[in-house]
DRENFI-774990 format. One record per atom (N, C-alpha, C): residue number from 0; chain; atom name; x, y, z. Coordinates in nm, 3 decimals, always signed. Layout:
N
{NUM,"A","CA",{X,Y,Z}}
...
***
This chain:
58
{0,"A","N",{+0.083,-0.117,+0.000}}
{0,"A","CA",{+0.000,+0.000,+0.000}}
{0,"A","C",{+0.088,+0.124,+0.000}}
{1,"A","N",{+0.050,+0.220,-0.077}}
{1,"A","CA",{+0.125,+0.344,-0.079}}
{1,"A","C",{+0.081,+0.431,+0.039}}
{2,"A","N",{+0.176,+0.493,+0.104}}
{2,"A","CA",{+0.142,+0.576,+0.220}}
{2,"A","C",{+0.055,+0.694,+0.181}}
{3,"A","N",{+0.071,+0.747,+0.059}}
{3,"A","CA",{-0.013,+0.859,+0.017}}
{3,"A","C",{-0.158,+0.815,+0.005}}
{4,"A","N",{-0.182,+0.690,-0.031}}
{4,"A","CA",{-0.318,+0.639,-0.036}}
{4,"A","C",{-0.375,+0.630,+0.105}}
{5,"A","N",{-0.297,+0.584,+0.199}}
{5,"A","CA",{-0.342,+0.571,+0.337}}
{5,"A","C",{-0.372,+0.706,+0.400}}
{6,"A","N",{-0.293,+0.807,+0.367}}
{6,"A","CA",{-0.310,+0.939,+0.428}}
{6,"A","C",{-0.448,+0.997,+0.406}}
{7,"A","N",{-0.513,+0.963,+0.297}}
{7,"A","CA",{-0.646,+1.017,+0.269}}
{7,"A","C",{-0.756,+0.913,+0.287}}
{8,"A","N",{-0.725,+0.803,+0.351}}
{8,"A","CA",{-0.823,+0.694,+0.370}}
{8,"A","C",{-0.907,+0.717,+0.495}}
{9,"A","N",{-1.033,+0.681,+0.487}}
{9,"A","CA",{-1.127,+0.693,+0.598}}
{9,"A","C",{-1.085,+0.604,+0.715}}
{10,"A","N",{-1.022,+0.492,+0.687}}
{10,"A","CA",{-0.986,+0.394,+0.790}}
{10,"A","C",{-0.849,+0.418,+0.853}}
{11,"A","N",{-0.783,+0.525,+0.820}}
{11,"A","CA",{-0.649,+0.556,+0.870}}
{11,"A","C",{-0.665,+0.653,+0.987}}
{12,"A","N",{-0.626,+0.609,+1.108}}
{12,"A","CA",{-0.652,+0.688,+1.227}}
{12,"A","C",{-0.526,+0.704,+1.311}}
{13,"A","N",{-0.528,+0.799,+1.401}}
{13,"A","CA",{-0.413,+0.830,+1.485}}
{13,"A","C",{-0.437,+0.781,+1.627}}
{14,"A","N",{-0.339,+0.714,+1.684}}
{14,"A","CA",{-0.345,+0.668,+1.823}}
{14,"A","C",{-0.255,+0.757,+1.906}}
{15,"A","N",{-0.314,+0.834,+1.997}}
{15,"A","CA",{-0.237,+0.929,+2.077}}
{15,"A","C",{-0.145,+0.859,+2.177}}
{16,"A","N",{-0.187,+0.746,+2.230}}
{16,"A","CA",{-0.103,+0.674,+2.327}}
{16,"A","C",{+0.025,+0.621,+2.263}}
{17,"A","N",{+0.013,+0.564,+2.143}}
{17,"A","CA",{+0.129,+0.509,+2.074}}
{17,"A","C",{+0.200,+0.613,+1.987}}
{18,"A","N",{+0.135,+0.727,+1.966}}
{18,"A","CA",{+0.189,+0.835,+1.884}}
{18,"A","C",{+0.220,+0.789,+1.742}}
{19,"A","N",{+0.124,+0.717,+1.682}}
{19,"A","CA",{+0.141,+0.668,+1.545}}
{19,"A","C",{+0.006,+0.648,+1.479}}
{20,"A","N",{+0.009,+0.644,+1.347}}
{20,"A","CA",{-0.111,+0.619,+1.267}}
{20,"A","C",{-0.125,+0.469,+1.242}}
{21,"A","N",{-0.249,+0.424,+1.224}}
{21,"A","CA",{-0.275,+0.283,+1.198}}
{21,"A","C",{-0.405,+0.267,+1.120}}
{22,"A","N",{-0.419,+0.151,+1.059}}
{22,"A","CA",{-0.541,+0.119,+0.984}}
{22,"A","C",{-0.644,+0.060,+1.080}}
{23,"A","N",{-0.766,+0.113,+1.078}}
{23,"A","CA",{-0.870,+0.067,+1.170}}
{23,"A","C",{-0.951,-0.050,+1.117}}
{24,"A","N",{-0.920,-0.096,+0.996}}
{24,"A","CA",{-0.992,-0.211,+0.941}}
{24,"A","C",{-0.954,-0.336,+1.020}}
{25,"A","N",{-1.053,-0.418,+1.050}}
{25,"A","CA",{-1.030,-0.543,+1.123}}
{25,"A","C",{-1.004,-0.653,+1.020}}
{26,"A","N",{-0.878,-0.668,+0.980}}
{26,"A","CA",{-0.840,-0.764,+0.877}}
{26,"A","C",{-0.788,-0.892,+0.940}}
{27,"A","N",{-0.824,-1.004,+0.879}}
{27,"A","CA",{-0.766,-1.129,+0.927}}
{27,"A","C",{-0.634,-1.154,+0.853}}
{28,"A","N",{-0.565,-1.259,+0.892}}
{28,"A","CA",{-0.432,-1.288,+0.839}}
{28,"A","C",{-0.432,-1.309,+0.687}}
{29,"A","N",{-0.535,-1.376,+0.636}}
{29,"A","CA",{-0.544,-1.401,+0.492}}
{29,"A","C",{-0.562,-1.272,+0.412}}
{30,"A","N",{-0.643,-1.180,+0.463}}
{30,"A","CA",{-0.665,-1.054,+0.393}}
{30,"A","C",{-0.538,-0.969,+0.390}}
{31,"A","N",{-0.465,-0.967,+0.501}}
{31,"A","CA",{-0.339,-0.891,+0.505}}
{31,"A","C",{-0.240,-0.950,+0.406}}
{32,"A","N",{-0.229,-1.081,+0.401}}
{32,"A","CA",{-0.137,-1.145,+0.307}}
{32,"A","C",{-0.175,-1.114,+0.162}}
{33,"A","N",{-0.304,-1.120,+0.133}}
{33,"A","CA",{-0.351,-1.092,-0.004}}
{33,"A","C",{-0.319,-0.948,-0.045}}
{34,"A","N",{-0.337,-0.852,+0.045}}
{34,"A","CA",{-0.307,-0.713,+0.014}}
{34,"A","C",{-0.157,-0.692,-0.005}}
{35,"A","N",{-0.077,-0.748,+0.085}}
{35,"A","CA",{+0.067,-0.727,+0.078}}
{35,"A","C",{+0.132,-0.799,-0.040}}
{36,"A","N",{+0.073,-0.910,-0.084}}
{36,"A","CA",{+0.132,-0.984,-0.195}}
{36,"A","C",{+0.074,-0.944,-0.331}}
{37,"A","N",{-0.020,-0.853,-0.332}}
{37,"A","CA",{-0.081,-0.808,-0.455}}
{37,"A","C",{+0.017,-0.724,-0.536}}
{38,"A","N",{+0.013,-0.741,-0.666}}
{38,"A","CA",{+0.102,-0.663,-0.755}}
{38,"A","C",{+0.052,-0.521,-0.774}}
{39,"A","N",{-0.077,-0.499,-0.759}}
{39,"A","CA",{-0.134,-0.367,-0.787}}
{39,"A","C",{-0.102,-0.266,-0.678}}
{40,"A","N",{-0.070,-0.311,-0.558}}
{40,"A","CA",{-0.041,-0.222,-0.446}}
{40,"A","C",{-0.158,-0.128,-0.415}}
{41,"A","N",{-0.280,-0.172,-0.446}}
{41,"A","CA",{-0.399,-0.093,-0.415}}
{41,"A","C",{-0.480,-0.165,-0.309}}
{42,"A","N",{-0.515,-0.095,-0.205}}
{42,"A","CA",{-0.592,-0.154,-0.096}}
{42,"A","C",{-0.739,-0.166,-0.138}}
{43,"A","N",{-0.799,-0.285,-0.128}}
{43,"A","CA",{-0.940,-0.302,-0.167}}
{43,"A","C",{-1.036,-0.237,-0.067}}
{44,"A","N",{-0.988,-0.199,+0.050}}
{44,"A","CA",{-1.073,-0.139,+0.152}}
{44,"A","C",{-1.060,+0.013,+0.158}}
{45,"A","N",{-0.986,+0.070,+0.063}}
{45,"A","CA",{-0.965,+0.214,+0.061}}
{45,"A","C",{-1.098,+0.286,+0.042}}
{46,"A","N",{-1.119,+0.385,+0.126}}
{46,"A","CA",{-1.240,+0.468,+0.115}}
{46,"A","C",{-1.196,+0.613,+0.127}}
{47,"A","N",{-1.225,+0.692,+0.025}}
{47,"A","CA",{-1.184,+0.831,+0.021}}
{47,"A","C",{-1.244,+0.908,+0.138}}
{48,"A","N",{-1.161,+0.980,+0.208}}
{48,"A","CA",{-1.207,+1.067,+0.315}}
{48,"A","C",{-1.132,+1.199,+0.306}}
{49,"A","N",{-1.204,+1.305,+0.272}}
{49,"A","CA",{-1.137,+1.434,+0.262}}
{49,"A","C",{-1.124,+1.496,+0.402}}
{50,"A","N",{-1.064,+1.612,+0.410}}
{50,"A","CA",{-1.040,+1.676,+0.540}}
{50,"A","C",{-1.170,+1.703,+0.615}}
{51,"A","N",{-1.276,+1.735,+0.545}}
{51,"A","CA",{-1.402,+1.767,+0.612}}
{51,"A","C",{-1.470,+1.643,+0.668}}
{52,"A","N",{-1.472,+1.534,+0.593}}
{52,"A","CA",{-1.536,+1.413,+0.645}}
{52,"A","C",{-1.452,+1.354,+0.758}}
{53,"A","N",{-1.321,+1.365,+0.750}}
{53,"A","CA",{-1.236,+1.314,+0.858}}
{53,"A","C",{-1.253,+1.399,+0.984}}
{54,"A","N",{-1.269,+1.530,+0.970}}
{54,"A","CA",{-1.287,+1.618,+1.086}}
{54,"A","C",{-1.422,+1.594,+1.152}}
{55,"A","N",{-1.526,+1.565,+1.073}}
{55,"A","CA",{-1.656,+1.537,+1.131}}
{55,"A","C",{-1.657,+1.409,+1.211}}
{56,"A","N",{-1.569,+1.317,+1.178}}
{56,"A","CA",{-1.563,+1.189,+1.247}}
{56,"A","C",{-1.504,+1.204,+1.387}}
{57,"A","N",{-1.428,+1.308,+1.411}}
{57,"A","CA",{-1.359,+1.324,+1.540}}
{57,"A","C",{-1.447,+1.381,+1.646}}
***
């Protein structure tokens, strides 16, 4: 997955305790393997979230 794709994803969130960003999708081991081994490098769970929709979620 490209980090620029994650930066604008609805499922990409910040954890204040760990001071890092993470994906909030609940993926099992098979799904993670399929995404990481894919040649397209495109996440099938990507959902566009602009600054306004992300701010409303907080």
